[in-house]
BALOBA-1460 file (C-alpha; in Angstrom, 3 decimals):
// residues 276
<rec num="1" residu="m" x="40.696" y="33.402" z="19.957"/>
<rec num="2" residu="a" x="40.847" y="30.006" z="18.224"/>
<rec num="3" residu="k" x="43.519" y="28.901" z="20.690"/>
<rec num="4" residu="l" x="41.297" y="30.019" z="23.593"/>
<rec num="5" residu="y" x="38.372" y="27.971" z="22.284"/>
<rec num="6" residu="q" x="40.676" y="24.982" z="21.830"/>
<rec num="7" residu="t" x="41.728" y="25.323" z="25.477"/>
<rec num="8" residu="f" x="38.063" y="25.380" z="26.485"/>
<rec num="9" residu="s" x="37.363" y="22.168" z="24.576"/>
<rec num="10" residu="t" x="40.158" y="20.305" z="26.379"/>
<rec num="11" residu="l" x="38.627" y="21.128" z="29.784"/>
<rec num="12" residu="a" x="35.970" y="18.467" z="29.267"/>
<rec num="13" residu="r" x="38.658" y="15.822" z="29.833"/>
<rec num="14" residu="y" x="39.618" y="17.181" z="33.277"/>
<rec num="15" residu="p" x="38.001" y="16.062" z="36.587"/>
<rec num="16" residu="a" x="34.901" y="17.875" z="37.817"/>
<rec num="17" residu="g" x="36.817" y="19.647" z="40.604"/>
<rec num="18" residu="v" x="39.227" y="21.186" z="38.102"/>
<rec num="19" residu="r" x="36.420" y="22.253" z="35.766"/>
<rec num="20" residu="l" x="34.481" y="23.858" z="38.610"/>
<rec num="21" residu="g" x="37.592" y="25.673" z="39.825"/>
<rec num="22" residu="v" x="38.360" y="27.037" z="36.354"/>
<rec num="23" residu="f" x="34.741" y="28.140" z="35.905"/>
<rec num="24" residu="v" x="34.705" y="30.024" z="39.225"/>
<rec num="25" residu="v" x="38.069" y="31.705" z="38.538"/>
<rec num="26" residu="i" x="36.920" y="32.892" z="35.097"/>
<rec num="27" residu="l" x="33.659" y="34.156" z="36.580"/>
<rec num="28" residu="l" x="35.521" y="36.152" z="39.248"/>
<rec num="29" residu="l" x="37.895" y="37.590" z="36.634"/>
<rec num="30" residu="l" x="34.878" y="38.807" z="34.680"/>
<rec num="31" residu="w" x="33.061" y="40.140" z="37.744"/>
<rec num="32" residu="l" x="35.745" y="41.864" z="39.827"/>
<rec num="33" residu="p" x="36.543" y="44.622" z="37.265"/>
<rec num="34" residu="i" x="32.872" y="45.596" z="37.489"/>
<rec num="35" residu="a" x="32.282" y="45.032" z="41.205"/>
<rec num="36" residu="v" x="35.380" y="46.782" z="42.583"/>
<rec num="37" residu="p" x="34.687" y="50.205" z="40.958"/>
<rec num="38" residu="i" x="31.021" y="50.017" z="42.014"/>
<rec num="39" residu="y" x="31.952" y="49.316" z="45.644"/>
<rec num="40" residu="w" x="34.627" y="52.025" z="45.488"/>
<rec num="41" residu="v" x="32.157" y="54.662" z="44.222"/>
<rec num="42" residu="w" x="28.963" y="53.666" z="46.050"/>
<rec num="43" residu="g" x="30.301" y="51.979" z="49.188"/>
<rec num="44" residu="t" x="28.691" y="48.953" z="50.835"/>
<rec num="45" residu="s" x="25.013" y="49.916" z="50.581"/>
<rec num="46" residu="n" x="22.104" y="47.574" z="49.842"/>
<rec num="47" residu="l" x="21.842" y="49.063" z="46.352"/>
<rec num="48" residu="t" x="25.500" y="48.258" z="45.724"/>
<rec num="49" residu="s" x="24.979" y="44.646" z="46.763"/>
<rec num="50" residu="i" x="21.933" y="44.304" z="44.506"/>
<rec num="51" residu="v" x="23.692" y="45.826" z="41.472"/>
<rec num="52" residu="t" x="26.855" y="43.757" z="41.901"/>
<rec num="53" residu="m" x="24.899" y="40.531" z="42.455"/>
<rec num="54" residu="l" x="22.828" y="41.187" z="39.325"/>
<rec num="55" residu="a" x="26.052" y="41.784" z="37.396"/>
<rec num="56" residu="l" x="27.521" y="38.567" z="38.805"/>
<rec num="57" residu="y" x="24.501" y="36.509" z="37.824"/>
<rec num="58" residu="g" x="24.313" y="38.055" z="34.371"/>
<rec num="59" residu="e" x="27.942" y="37.109" z="33.809"/>
<rec num="60" residu="f" x="27.248" y="33.634" z="35.209"/>
<rec num="61" residu="i" x="24.546" y="33.057" z="32.574"/>
<rec num="62" residu="f" x="26.843" y="34.395" z="29.831"/>
<rec num="63" residu="l" x="29.715" y="32.145" z="30.942"/>
<rec num="64" residu="l" x="27.375" y="29.179" z="31.406"/>
<rec num="65" residu="q" x="26.317" y="29.404" z="27.758"/>
<rec num="66" residu="l" x="29.880" y="29.854" z="26.509"/>
<rec num="67" residu="w" x="31.021" y="26.976" z="28.732"/>
<rec num="68" residu="g" x="28.282" y="24.678" z="27.504"/>
<rec num="69" residu="q" x="29.000" y="25.402" z="23.855"/>
<rec num="70" residu="k" x="32.802" y="25.248" z="23.972"/>
<rec num="71" residu="v" x="33.485" y="22.719" z="26.756"/>
<rec num="72" residu="h" x="30.585" y="20.272" z="26.496"/>
<rec num="73" residu="r" x="29.558" y="20.937" z="22.867"/>
<rec num="74" residu="q" x="25.978" y="21.764" z="23.841"/>
<rec num="75" residu="v" x="23.938" y="23.527" z="21.155"/>
<rec num="76" residu="h" x="21.521" y="25.104" z="23.649"/>
<rec num="77" residu="p" x="23.205" y="25.148" z="27.096"/>
<rec num="78" residu="l" x="20.298" y="26.734" z="28.980"/>
<rec num="79" residu="a" x="17.885" y="24.135" z="27.628"/>
<rec num="80" residu="s" x="20.398" y="21.406" z="28.519"/>
<rec num="81" residu="h" x="20.316" y="22.680" z="32.109"/>
<rec num="82" residu="g" x="16.507" y="22.586" z="32.203"/>
<rec num="83" residu="v" x="15.572" y="26.169" z="31.286"/>
<rec num="84" residu="s" x="13.251" y="26.443" z="28.296"/>
<rec num="85" residu="g" x="10.212" y="28.450" z="27.282"/>
<rec num="86" residu="t" x="8.010" y="25.433" z="26.640"/>
<rec num="87" residu="r" x="4.381" y="25.180" z="27.710"/>
<rec num="88" residu="r" x="5.207" y="22.111" z="29.784"/>
<rec num="89" residu="n" x="7.911" y="23.932" z="31.731"/>
<rec num="90" residu="a" x="5.541" y="26.843" z="32.401"/>
<rec num="91" residu="l" x="2.775" y="24.542" z="33.642"/>
<rec num="92" residu="e" x="5.197" y="22.667" z="35.885"/>
<rec num="93" residu="l" x="6.401" y="25.988" z="37.289"/>
<rec num="94" residu="l" x="2.827" y="27.043" z="38.129"/>
<rec num="95" residu="k" x="2.113" y="23.651" z="39.679"/>
<rec num="96" residu="g" x="5.285" y="23.883" z="41.752"/>
<rec num="97" residu="v" x="4.353" y="27.354" z="43.015"/>
<rec num="98" residu="g" x="0.941" y="26.032" z="44.043"/>
<rec num="99" residu="i" x="2.417" y="23.055" z="45.914"/>
<rec num="100" residu="g" x="4.996" y="25.240" z="47.660"/>
<rec num="101" residu="v" x="2.546" y="27.904" z="48.834"/>
<rec num="102" residu="t" x="-0.105" y="25.358" z="49.857"/>
<rec num="103" residu="s" x="2.374" y="23.231" z="51.811"/>
<rec num="104" residu="l" x="3.694" y="26.214" z="53.732"/>
<rec num="105" residu="l" x="0.185" y="27.478" z="54.453"/>
<rec num="106" residu="c" x="-0.845" y="24.038" z="55.750"/>
<rec num="107" residu="l" x="2.176" y="24.051" z="58.061"/>
<rec num="108" residu="f" x="1.215" y="27.388" z="59.608"/>
<rec num="109" residu="i" x="-2.473" y="26.426" z="59.835"/>
<rec num="110" residu="l" x="-1.560" y="23.240" z="61.723"/>
<rec num="111" residu="e" x="0.694" y="25.155" z="64.099"/>
<rec num="112" residu="g" x="-2.187" y="27.572" z="64.664"/>
<rec num="113" residu="l" x="-4.576" y="24.713" z="65.457"/>
<rec num="114" residu="l" x="-2.018" y="23.416" z="67.956"/>
<rec num="115" residu="s" x="-1.972" y="26.904" z="69.555"/>
<rec num="116" residu="w" x="1.720" y="27.312" z="68.783"/>
<rec num="117" residu="l" x="0.972" y="30.553" z="66.970"/>
<rec num="118" residu="t" x="-1.878" y="33.010" z="66.489"/>
<rec num="119" residu="w" x="-2.908" y="34.732" z="63.285"/>
<rec num="120" residu="q" x="-3.113" y="38.510" z="63.245"/>
<rec num="121" residu="s" x="-4.022" y="41.263" z="60.801"/>
<rec num="122" residu="s" x="-1.209" y="42.965" z="58.946"/>
<rec num="123" residu="t" x="-0.658" y="46.684" z="59.438"/>
<rec num="124" residu="q" x="0.869" y="46.889" z="55.959"/>
<rec num="125" residu="f" x="-0.663" y="46.994" z="52.462"/>
<rec num="126" residu="l" x="-1.001" y="43.261" z="51.821"/>
<rec num="127" residu="p" x="-1.455" y="43.301" z="47.989"/>
<rec num="128" residu="k" x="1.879" y="45.128" z="47.663"/>
<rec num="129" residu="i" x="3.630" y="42.521" z="49.813"/>
<rec num="130" residu="i" x="2.031" y="39.678" z="47.827"/>
<rec num="131" residu="l" x="3.186" y="41.068" z="44.461"/>
<rec num="132" residu="e" x="6.584" y="42.072" z="45.813"/>
<rec num="133" residu="g" x="7.009" y="38.624" z="47.344"/>
<rec num="134" residu="l" x="6.101" y="36.908" z="44.072"/>
<rec num="135" residu="g" x="8.803" y="38.847" z="42.226"/>
<rec num="136" residu="v" x="11.411" y="38.062" z="44.872"/>
<rec num="137" residu="a" x="10.380" y="34.393" z="45.010"/>
<rec num="138" residu="l" x="10.544" y="33.856" z="41.249"/>
<rec num="139" residu="g" x="13.917" y="35.621" z="41.111"/>
<rec num="140" residu="v" x="15.367" y="33.519" z="43.927"/>
<rec num="141" residu="g" x="13.836" y="30.338" z="42.528"/>
<rec num="142" residu="f" x="15.221" y="30.879" z="39.037"/>
<rec num="143" residu="a" x="18.673" y="32.012" z="40.170"/>
<rec num="144" residu="e" x="19.288" y="29.256" z="42.717"/>
<rec num="145" residu="e" x="17.771" y="26.438" z="40.668"/>
<rec num="146" residu="l" x="19.727" y="27.249" z="37.514"/>
<rec num="147" residu="l" x="22.906" y="27.474" z="39.592"/>
<rec num="148" residu="f" x="22.554" y="24.517" z="41.960"/>
<rec num="149" residu="r" x="20.072" y="22.043" z="40.436"/>
<rec num="150" residu="g" x="20.898" y="23.056" z="36.873"/>
<rec num="151" residu="w" x="24.516" y="23.860" z="36.089"/>
<rec num="152" residu="l" x="26.238" y="22.464" z="39.218"/>
<rec num="153" residu="v" x="24.378" y="19.134" z="39.218"/>
<rec num="154" residu="d" x="24.974" y="18.714" z="35.483"/>
<rec num="155" residu="e" x="28.671" y="19.573" z="35.747"/>
<rec num="156" residu="l" x="29.141" y="17.032" z="38.547"/>
<rec num="157" residu="q" x="26.959" y="14.496" z="36.764"/>
<rec num="158" residu="w" x="29.481" y="14.181" z="33.941"/>
<rec num="159" residu="d" x="31.824" y="12.469" z="36.437"/>
<rec num="160" residu="y" x="29.691" y="11.021" z="39.222"/>
<rec num="161" residu="g" x="26.176" y="10.347" z="37.957"/>
<rec num="162" residu="f" x="22.988" y="12.084" z="39.086"/>
<rec num="163" residu="k" x="22.629" y="10.652" z="42.606"/>
<rec num="164" residu="v" x="26.113" y="11.587" z="43.831"/>
<rec num="165" residu="a" x="26.009" y="14.894" z="41.947"/>
<rec num="166" residu="l" x="22.760" y="15.867" z="43.664"/>
<rec num="167" residu="w" x="24.117" y="15.041" z="47.141"/>
<rec num="168" residu="i" x="27.287" y="17.063" z="46.519"/>
<rec num="169" residu="s" x="25.340" y="19.984" z="45.066"/>
<rec num="170" residu="s" x="22.839" y="19.959" z="47.952"/>
<rec num="171" residu="s" x="25.661" y="19.860" z="50.516"/>
<rec num="172" residu="i" x="27.338" y="22.851" z="48.854"/>
<rec num="173" residu="y" x="23.990" y="24.661" z="48.695"/>
<rec num="174" residu="a" x="23.348" y="24.141" z="52.414"/>
<rec num="175" residu="t" x="26.921" y="25.015" z="53.429"/>
<rec num="176" residu="l" x="26.943" y="28.309" z="51.508"/>
<rec num="177" residu="h" x="24.092" y="29.548" z="53.721"/>
<rec num="178" residu="f" x="26.548" y="29.554" z="56.645"/>
<rec num="179" residu="i" x="29.000" y="32.145" z="55.376"/>
<rec num="180" residu="k" x="28.528" y="34.296" z="58.479"/>
<rec num="181" residu="p" x="30.203" y="34.930" z="61.871"/>
<rec num="182" residu="w" x="31.007" y="31.750" z="63.809"/>
<rec num="183" residu="g" x="28.549" y="32.557" z="66.581"/>
<rec num="184" residu="e" x="25.719" y="32.851" z="64.050"/>
<rec num="185" residu="v" x="26.815" y="29.619" z="62.395"/>
<rec num="186" residu="l" x="26.460" y="27.732" z="65.685"/>
<rec num="187" residu="r" x="23.147" y="29.405" z="66.538"/>
<rec num="188" residu="t" x="21.525" y="28.649" z="63.184"/>
<rec num="189" residu="l" x="23.168" y="25.247" z="62.625"/>
<rec num="190" residu="p" x="19.843" y="23.391" z="63.166"/>
<rec num="191" residu="s" x="18.726" y="24.748" z="59.781"/>
<rec num="192" residu="f" x="21.424" y="22.727" z="57.959"/>
<rec num="193" residu="p" x="19.404" y="19.461" z="57.670"/>
<rec num="194" residu="g" x="16.440" y="21.422" z="56.311"/>
<rec num="195" residu="l" x="18.576" y="23.195" z="53.716"/>
<rec num="196" residu="l" x="20.194" y="19.910" z="52.701"/>
<rec num="197" residu="l" x="16.798" y="18.235" z="52.370"/>
<rec num="198" residu="l" x="15.477" y="21.212" z="50.400"/>
<rec num="199" residu="g" x="18.339" y="20.858" z="47.924"/>
<rec num="200" residu="l" x="17.641" y="17.139" z="47.511"/>
<rec num="201" residu="t" x="13.898" y="17.728" z="47.174"/>
<rec num="202" residu="l" x="14.353" y="20.301" z="44.428"/>
<rec num="203" residu="g" x="16.765" y="17.979" z="42.634"/>
<rec num="204" residu="w" x="14.190" y="15.183" z="42.705"/>
<rec num="205" residu="a" x="11.594" y="17.662" z="41.419"/>
<rec num="206" residu="r" x="13.820" y="18.225" z="38.392"/>
<rec num="207" residu="q" x="14.315" y="14.485" z="37.959"/>
<rec num="208" residu="v" x="10.550" y="13.879" z="38.018"/>
<rec num="209" residu="s" x="10.219" y="16.551" z="35.314"/>
<rec num="210" residu="q" x="12.742" y="14.687" z="33.118"/>
<rec num="211" residu="g" x="15.429" y="17.331" z="33.455"/>
<rec num="212" residu="h" x="13.237" y="20.417" z="33.179"/>
<rec num="213" residu="l" x="13.681" y="23.019" z="35.931"/>
<rec num="214" residu="g" x="10.129" y="24.405" z="35.861"/>
<rec num="215" residu="s" x="8.887" y="22.243" z="38.730"/>
<rec num="216" residu="a" x="11.966" y="22.905" z="40.894"/>
<rec num="217" residu="i" x="11.847" y="26.659" z="40.256"/>
<rec num="218" residu="g" x="8.121" y="26.715" z="41.007"/>
<rec num="219" residu="l" x="8.360" y="24.678" z="44.214"/>
<rec num="220" residu="h" x="11.276" y="26.787" z="45.465"/>
<rec num="221" residu="a" x="9.474" y="30.008" z="44.537"/>
<rec num="222" residu="g" x="6.254" y="28.850" z="46.186"/>
<rec num="223" residu="l" x="7.984" y="28.149" z="49.493"/>
<rec num="224" residu="v" x="9.833" y="31.480" z="49.397"/>
<rec num="225" residu="w" x="6.677" y="33.366" z="48.389"/>
<rec num="226" residu="g" x="4.535" y="31.922" z="51.169"/>
<rec num="227" residu="y" x="7.225" y="32.565" z="53.785"/>
<rec num="228" residu="y" x="7.807" y="36.110" z="52.475"/>
<rec num="229" residu="i" x="4.117" y="37.031" z="52.756"/>
<rec num="230" residu="i" x="3.667" y="35.609" z="56.259"/>
<rec num="231" residu="n" x="6.966" y="36.953" z="57.591"/>
<rec num="232" residu="v" x="7.073" y="40.434" z="56.017"/>
<rec num="233" residu="a" x="3.367" y="41.104" z="56.601"/>
<rec num="234" residu="e" x="3.765" y="39.784" z="60.178"/>
<rec num="235" residu="l" x="0.644" y="37.633" z="59.874"/>
<rec num="236" residu="v" x="1.530" y="35.286" z="62.743"/>
<rec num="237" residu="r" x="2.750" y="35.641" z="66.305"/>
<rec num="238" residu="y" x="4.318" y="32.661" z="68.057"/>
<rec num="239" residu="s" x="2.887" y="31.766" z="71.472"/>
<rec num="240" residu="q" x="6.190" y="30.358" z="72.816"/>
<rec num="241" residu="q" x="4.364" y="27.225" z="74.016"/>
<rec num="242" residu="v" x="7.020" y="25.108" z="72.325"/>
<rec num="243" residu="p" x="10.756" y="25.805" z="71.899"/>
<rec num="244" residu="p" x="12.002" y="27.486" z="68.679"/>
<rec num="245" residu="w" x="13.564" y="24.244" z="67.412"/>
<rec num="246" residu="v" x="10.023" y="22.900" z="66.963"/>
<rec num="247" residu="t" x="8.534" y="25.780" z="64.947"/>
<rec num="248" residu="g" x="11.779" y="27.178" z="63.551"/>
<rec num="249" residu="i" x="14.717" y="29.226" z="64.817"/>
<rec num="250" residu="d" x="14.397" y="32.883" z="63.768"/>
<rec num="251" residu="r" x="10.878" y="32.096" z="62.478"/>
<rec num="252" residu="n" x="12.442" y="29.996" z="59.725"/>
<rec num="253" residu="p" x="10.411" y="26.795" z="59.174"/>
<rec num="254" residu="l" x="13.448" y="25.015" z="57.701"/>
<rec num="255" residu="a" x="15.171" y="25.441" z="61.069"/>
<rec num="256" residu="g" x="12.394" y="23.643" z="62.922"/>
<rec num="257" residu="a" x="11.158" y="20.086" z="63.367"/>
<rec num="258" residu="m" x="7.696" y="20.818" z="61.932"/>
<rec num="259" residu="g" x="9.076" y="22.402" z="58.777"/>
<rec num="260" residu="l" x="11.462" y="19.488" z="58.342"/>
<rec num="261" residu="l" x="8.555" y="17.065" z="58.733"/>
<rec num="262" residu="f" x="6.438" y="18.809" z="56.087"/>
<rec num="263" residu="l" x="9.375" y="19.058" z="53.689"/>
<rec num="264" residu="s" x="10.090" y="15.362" z="54.251"/>
<rec num="265" residu="v" x="6.584" y="14.502" z="53.028"/>
<rec num="266" residu="i" x="7.168" y="16.462" z="49.804"/>
<rec num="267" residu="a" x="10.639" y="14.954" z="49.425"/>
<rec num="268" residu="l" x="9.390" y="11.397" z="49.952"/>
<rec num="269" residu="s" x="6.604" y="11.754" z="47.400"/>
<rec num="270" residu="l" x="9.021" y="13.168" z="44.811"/>
<rec num="271" residu="r" x="11.647" y="10.523" z="45.582"/>
<rec num="272" residu="i" x="9.138" y="7.709" z="45.101"/>
<rec num="273" residu="t" x="7.884" y="9.265" z="41.862"/>
<rec num="274" residu="s" x="11.406" y="9.787" z="40.518"/>
<rec num="275" residu="s" x="12.343" y="6.192" z="41.360"/>
<rec num="276" residu="n" x="9.361" y="4.917" z="39.389"/>
């Protein structure tokens, strides 16, 4: 065991690409013995995917803490990556949620005023969708921010500095959304700039918060929450007066010019604040 820990400590001297590769290999070695039997017994159902992804993320957090302590000599790895139970982090999370939801709502209201969509009543139980969406949004926000704007940015930052690390992390984040059939990749490719900008925006949100992830998690969760409510509850119907690339391919605002414009405003304000 002592020899294993000694091996871990020497990894800090290797380039970022090597460290990332070793981390991913170890994570897969921990996950596959759990995932393979589950898929073998339960098949490829939605429940199987949820259980195996939860197992993967649980092991990611475990490995992240071990990695931080043994490779980078961090006393509190999660706190070093911006996750802490402080009052400030909680307030920044709530503020981020508010900004995210409000921004998305303003986007849809403007498109309604331009007659690009019409609002309609939901046939579903709206309070259930709102609460369900909040849970999903906070889960997605926490998971993706700790992974991409937390651990990945920090790991790259050891070698390249924050600016380059954020661009690399955001590019990886956007690219991973295109693990799908080639035809779907080409059809949804217009969403790539929006995903890239989202990654950069959330990174600047963390920078503004002096390394805390509360603001980034909140902003991400707010955008996901607002979109979840409107999309799942089917609160809007597009009038087709403008092509999908304006409002968003597959009803996804990030894949449209208007969504990109609104996100650019948030990104610019955060970028200016972080620069100051």
